[in-house]
C-alpha positions as CSV (number, residue, x, y, z in Angstrom):
1,M,0.0,0.1,0.1
2,E,1.3,3.4,-0.9
3,K,2.0,5.3,2.2
4,L,0.6,8.8,3.0
5,D,2.9,11.6,4.0
6,A,2.9,12.4,7.7
7,K,0.4,15.1,7.0
8,Q,-1.4,15.8,3.7
9,D,-0.6,19.2,2.3
10,D,-4.1,20.7,2.2
11,H,-3.1,24.2,1.0
12,D,-6.2,26.4,1.5
13,A,-8.6,23.6,1.3
14,E,-11.5,23.6,3.8
15,L,-12.6,20.1,3.0
16,T,-11.1,16.7,2.4
17,V,-13.4,14.5,0.3
18,I,-12.6,10.8,1.0
19,I,-13.7,8.1,-1.3
20,I,-13.2,4.4,-0.6
21,S,-13.4,2.4,-3.8
22,Y,-13.8,-1.3,-4.4
23,N,-14.3,-2.9,-7.9
24,T,-16.4,0.0,-9.1
25,V,-14.0,1.6,-11.7
26,G,-16.7,3.1,-14.0
27,M,-18.7,4.5,-11.2
28,T,-15.8,5.8,-9.2
29,L,-14.6,7.7,-12.2
30,K,-18.0,9.2,-12.6
31,A,-18.1,10.0,-8.8
32,I,-14.9,11.9,-9.1
33,K,-15.8,13.6,-12.3
34,T,-19.2,15.0,-11.1
35,L,-17.6,15.9,-7.7
36,Y,-15.2,18.4,-9.5
37,A,-17.7,19.4,-12.1
38,N,-20.4,20.3,-9.6
39,T,-18.4,21.9,-6.8
40,H,-17.5,25.6,-7.3
41,D,-17.5,27.6,-4.0
42,T,-15.6,25.0,-1.9
43,Q,-12.0,24.6,-1.8
44,F,-11.4,20.9,-1.3
45,D,-8.9,18.0,-1.7
46,C,-10.0,14.6,-2.8
47,V,-8.3,11.4,-1.5
48,V,-9.2,8.0,-3.1
49,F,-8.4,4.8,-1.1
50,D,-8.7,1.8,-3.3
51,N,-9.4,-1.4,-1.3
52,A,-7.5,-3.9,-3.4
53,S,-9.9,-3.8,-6.4
54,T,-9.3,-6.3,-9.0
55,D,-11.0,-4.4,-11.8
56,G,-8.1,-2.0,-12.5
57,S,-9.7,0.8,-10.5
58,A,-6.3,2.2,-9.1
59,Q,-4.7,2.4,-12.6
60,A,-7.8,3.9,-14.3
61,I,-8.2,6.6,-11.4
62,A,-4.4,7.4,-11.6
63,A,-4.6,7.8,-15.4
64,A,-7.9,9.9,-15.5
65,F,-7.1,12.1,-12.4
66,P,-3.3,12.3,-11.9
67,D,-3.6,15.3,-9.6
68,I,-5.6,13.7,-6.8
69,K,-4.2,11.7,-4.0
70,L,-4.6,8.0,-4.6
71,I,-3.8,5.2,-2.2
72,A,-3.8,1.7,-3.7
73,S,-4.1,-0.8,-0.9
74,G,-2.7,-4.4,-1.3
75,Q,-5.6,-5.7,0.9
76,N,-9.2,-5.0,1.4
77,L,-9.2,-3.1,4.8
78,G,-12.9,-2.6,4.8
79,F,-14.9,0.7,4.7
80,A,-14.3,1.8,8.3
81,Y,-10.7,1.2,8.7
82,A,-9.7,2.7,5.3
83,N,-11.6,5.9,6.1
84,N,-9.7,6.1,9.5
85,V,-6.4,5.6,7.7
86,V,-7.0,8.4,5.3
87,A,-8.6,10.8,7.9
88,A,-5.7,10.4,10.2
89,H,-3.4,12.2,7.7
90,C,-5.7,15.0,6.7
91,T,-5.9,18.5,8.4
92,T,-8.8,20.2,6.7
93,P,-11.5,21.5,9.1
94,Y,-14.1,19.2,7.5
95,F,-14.3,15.7,6.0
96,L,-16.8,14.4,3.6
97,L,-17.2,10.8,3.1
98,L,-18.4,10.1,-0.4
99,N,-19.4,6.6,-1.9
100,P,-17.7,5.7,-5.1
101,D,-21.3,4.8,-6.4
102,T,-22.5,8.3,-6.3
103,E,-22.9,11.2,-8.6
104,T,-22.8,14.7,-7.1
105,Q,-25.4,17.0,-8.5
106,A,-25.1,20.7,-9.1
107,G,-24.0,22.6,-6.0
108,A,-24.4,19.7,-3.6
109,V,-21.1,20.0,-1.7
110,D,-21.3,23.7,-1.7
111,A,-24.8,23.6,-0.2
112,L,-23.8,21.0,2.4
113,M,-21.0,23.0,3.5
114,S,-23.1,26.2,3.7
115,F,-25.7,24.2,5.8
116,A,-23.0,23.0,8.1
117,R,-21.9,26.6,8.9
118,T,-25.5,27.5,9.7
119,Q,-26.0,24.4,11.9
120,P,-22.9,23.9,13.9
121,R,-24.8,22.0,16.7
122,A,-25.5,19.1,14.3
123,G,-21.8,18.1,14.1
124,I,-22.6,15.7,11.3
125,W,-24.5,16.7,8.1
126,G,-26.0,14.8,5.1
127,G,-28.1,15.5,2.0
128,R,-30.9,14.1,0.1
129,T,-30.2,11.0,-2.2
130,V,-32.1,9.9,-5.3
131,F,-31.9,7.0,-7.6
132,A,-30.6,7.2,-11.2
133,D,-34.1,7.9,-12.4
134,G,-34.6,10.8,-10.1
135,S,-36.9,9.1,-7.6
136,L,-36.4,9.5,-3.9
137,N,-33.9,7.2,-2.3
138,I,-34.9,7.4,1.4
139,A,-31.5,5.8,2.4
140,S,-29.7,9.2,3.2
141,C,-30.7,8.9,6.8
142,W,-32.4,6.6,9.4
143,A,-33.7,6.7,12.9
144,A,-31.9,4.4,15.4
145,P,-33.2,0.8,15.9
146,S,-35.5,0.6,18.8
147,L,-37.6,-2.2,20.6
148,R,-40.7,-0.8,18.8
149,S,-38.9,-0.9,15.3
150,L,-37.5,-4.4,16.0
151,F,-40.8,-5.8,17.2
152,F,-42.8,-4.7,14.1
153,R,-40.0,-5.8,11.8
154,A,-40.0,-9.3,13.4
155,L,-43.7,-9.6,12.9
156,G,-43.4,-8.4,9.3
157,L,-45.7,-5.4,9.8
158,S,-42.9,-2.9,8.8
159,T,-43.0,-4.6,5.4
160,L,-46.7,-4.4,5.1
161,F,-46.9,-0.8,6.3
162,P,-43.5,0.7,5.1
163,R,-44.6,4.3,5.2
164,S,-45.9,4.3,8.7
165,A,-43.9,6.5,11.1
166,F,-45.3,4.4,14.0
167,I,-44.9,0.9,12.6
168,N,-41.7,1.7,10.6
169,P,-40.0,4.5,12.6
170,E,-36.5,3.8,11.3
171,T,-37.5,5.2,7.8
172,Y,-39.2,8.4,9.2
173,G,-42.5,7.3,7.6
174,R,-43.7,9.4,4.8
175,W,-41.3,12.2,5.1
176,P,-39.8,12.8,1.5
177,R,-36.5,14.3,2.7
178,D,-37.6,17.7,1.3
179,T,-37.0,19.8,4.5
180,P,-34.1,20.2,6.7
181,R,-34.4,17.9,9.7
182,E,-32.6,16.4,12.6
183,V,-32.0,12.7,12.3
184,D,-30.4,10.0,14.3
185,I,-28.2,8.6,11.5
186,V,-26.7,10.3,8.4
187,V,-25.6,7.6,6.1
188,G,-22.1,7.2,5.2
189,C,-22.5,7.5,1.4
190,F,-22.7,11.3,1.8
191,L,-21.6,12.3,5.3
192,L,-19.9,15.6,6.3
193,I,-18.3,15.8,9.7
194,R,-16.1,18.4,11.4
195,R,-12.6,17.0,11.9
196,S,-12.5,18.0,15.5
197,L,-15.5,15.8,16.2
198,W,-14.1,13.0,14.1
199,E,-10.9,12.9,16.2
200,T,-12.9,13.2,19.5
201,L,-14.8,10.1,18.4
202,N,-11.6,8.5,17.2
203,G,-13.4,8.0,13.8
204,F,-15.2,4.8,12.9
205,Q,-14.9,1.8,15.2
206,P,-12.8,-0.7,13.2
207,K,-14.8,-3.6,14.5
208,Y,-17.6,-2.4,12.0
209,Y,-15.9,-3.8,9.1
210,M,-18.7,-3.2,6.7
211,Y,-22.2,-1.7,7.5
212,G,-23.2,0.1,10.7
213,E,-20.1,2.2,11.2
214,D,-22.0,5.3,10.1
215,S,-24.8,4.6,12.5
216,D,-22.5,3.9,15.4
217,L,-20.5,7.2,14.7
218,C,-23.7,9.3,14.6
219,L,-25.1,7.6,17.8
220,R,-21.9,8.3,19.6
221,A,-22.0,11.9,18.5
222,R,-25.7,12.2,19.6
223,A,-24.6,10.7,23.0
224,M,-22.2,13.7,23.3
225,G,-25.0,16.2,22.6
226,Y,-24.6,16.6,18.8
227,R,-27.7,16.4,16.5
228,P,-27.0,15.2,13.0
229,M,-29.1,16.8,10.3
230,I,-29.7,16.5,6.6
231,T,-30.7,19.3,4.0
232,P,-32.5,18.7,0.8
233,E,-30.4,21.5,-0.8
234,A,-27.5,19.0,-1.1
235,Q,-28.6,16.2,-3.6
236,I,-26.7,13.3,-5.0
237,V,-27.5,10.2,-7.0
238,H,-26.7,7.1,-5.2
239,H,-26.5,3.7,-7.1
240,V,-27.0,1.7,-4.0
241,G,-24.8,-1.2,-3.2
242,A,-22.8,-1.3,-6.4
243,S,-19.7,-2.5,-4.7
244,T,-21.5,-4.9,-2.5
245,P,-24.0,-7.1,-4.4
246,R,-27.2,-8.3,-2.6
247,N,-26.2,-11.7,-1.4
248,V,-26.0,-13.8,1.9
249,E,-22.7,-12.6,2.9
250,K,-23.9,-9.1,2.7
251,A,-27.0,-10.0,4.8
252,I,-24.9,-11.6,7.4
253,L,-22.7,-8.5,7.8
254,V,-25.9,-6.3,8.0
255,M,-27.3,-8.5,10.7
256,K,-24.0,-8.5,12.6
257,A,-23.9,-4.7,12.4
258,R,-27.4,-4.4,13.7
259,M,-26.6,-6.6,16.6
260,S,-23.6,-4.7,17.4
261,L,-25.5,-1.4,17.4
262,I,-28.0,-2.9,19.9
263,Q,-25.1,-4.1,22.1
264,D,-23.3,-0.8,21.9
265,H,-26.1,1.7,22.3
266,W,-29.0,0.1,24.1
267,P,-29.2,0.0,27.8
268,R,-28.0,-3.5,29.0
269,W,-31.4,-4.5,30.1
270,K,-32.7,-4.0,26.6
271,V,-30.1,-6.0,24.9
272,G,-31.5,-9.4,25.6
273,L,-34.9,-8.3,24.2
274,G,-33.1,-7.0,21.1
275,L,-31.4,-10.3,20.6
276,C,-34.7,-12.2,21.0
277,L,-36.5,-10.0,18.4
278,M,-33.6,-10.5,15.9
279,W,-33.9,-14.2,16.6
280,V,-37.7,-14.1,16.0
281,W,-37.3,-12.1,12.8
282,S,-35.1,-14.6,11.2
283,A,-37.0,-17.6,12.5
284,L,-40.3,-16.4,11.2
285,R,-38.8,-15.6,7.8
286,F,-37.0,-19.0,7.7
287,A,-40.4,-20.7,8.4
288,V,-42.4,-18.7,6.0
289,T,-40.0,-19.0,3.1
290,R,-39.1,-22.6,3.7
291,P,-42.0,-24.1,1.5
292,F,-40.5,-22.1,-1.5
293,A,-37.1,-24.0,-1.3
294,A,-38.2,-26.2,-4.2
295,S,-40.2,-23.6,-6.0
296,S,-39.8,-23.0,-9.8
297,H,-40.1,-19.2,-9.2
298,P,-36.4,-18.1,-9.1
299,R,-37.0,-15.2,-6.7
300,R,-39.0,-17.2,-4.3
301,R,-36.5,-20.0,-4.4
302,A,-33.6,-17.5,-3.8
303,S,-35.4,-15.8,-0.8
304,A,-35.9,-19.4,0.7
305,E,-32.3,-20.2,0.3
306,R,-31.1,-16.9,1.7
307,W,-33.2,-17.1,4.8
308,Q,-32.2,-20.8,5.3
309,T,-28.5,-19.8,5.2
310,L,-29.0,-16.8,7.6
311,W,-31.0,-19.0,10.0
312,S,-28.3,-21.7,9.8
313,K,-25.7,-19.1,10.6
314,R,-27.6,-17.3,13.3
315,R,-25.0,-17.8,16.0
316,T,-22.5,-15.9,13.7
317,W,-24.6,-12.7,13.4
318,L,-26.3,-12.9,16.7
319,S,-23.0,-12.3,18.5
320,G,-22.5,-9.1,16.5
321,Y,-19.0,-7.9,15.4
322,D,-16.1,-9.0,17.5
323,Q,-15.5,-6.6,20.4
324,A,-11.8,-6.4,19.7
């Protein structure tokens, strides 16, 4: 892995944009291109950390953007640890974590920086995300998992009533992300944070190898009195999950991350209840989908196989990420 200088020379930059890439060469190039094309009022540096991609990402980025800082890792360090490595060597007042599968729209970064200056109490800021067709992607922010949200999720009611703020509180109900609002969690695909707060929090917890690291960061900031916010004035396109296809391995990591958030942020007396609800959630879906294991319908059969694997590996994800 290329080594960073002791401290990056940030010149007059106010912001460092950090992109962690992994096997998304075309999208990563587009993410960098749109970042520079649509940011006009903010002086920023961009650092791309390539997590041992096998699709020629590092070479293509170096050829297309020779002036940006590129670190080509010889091994996949995961999203959390890679961000920590880059951030440790940057001195700008703000960091912006930007996914490689995003496209920055006009003025998005400028608007986000302006919003941060007017809302310093937030500490962490995010914007509005849309899909490639322009439709709303609600996954720019979430509410923290709760006993209520896990209870309704375990029973399948959050799937039946996805837009109910009471039954599905983690999605904030019908709110279309068209107004500034305080949120529990700003998603790491487009997350702005003050460097001083990042350093106080010691960045991401490395145990969150993939998924959950942004939730943990925001919840730790909230525990200190900060109130993360998002603004609709800063909008990006997010091609969700391009570097992590939907498969059983991803699902296990997501479940592990959720269990770790319960362990790390719930009162001790609630943790056992959370574990039980996660167990019930997977048990019911395993039972419901099991009859489709031999189905001729590919999607039904795939769902059955997925939940069968998740159920068989429940001990793995119910323990959460390692505490080390």
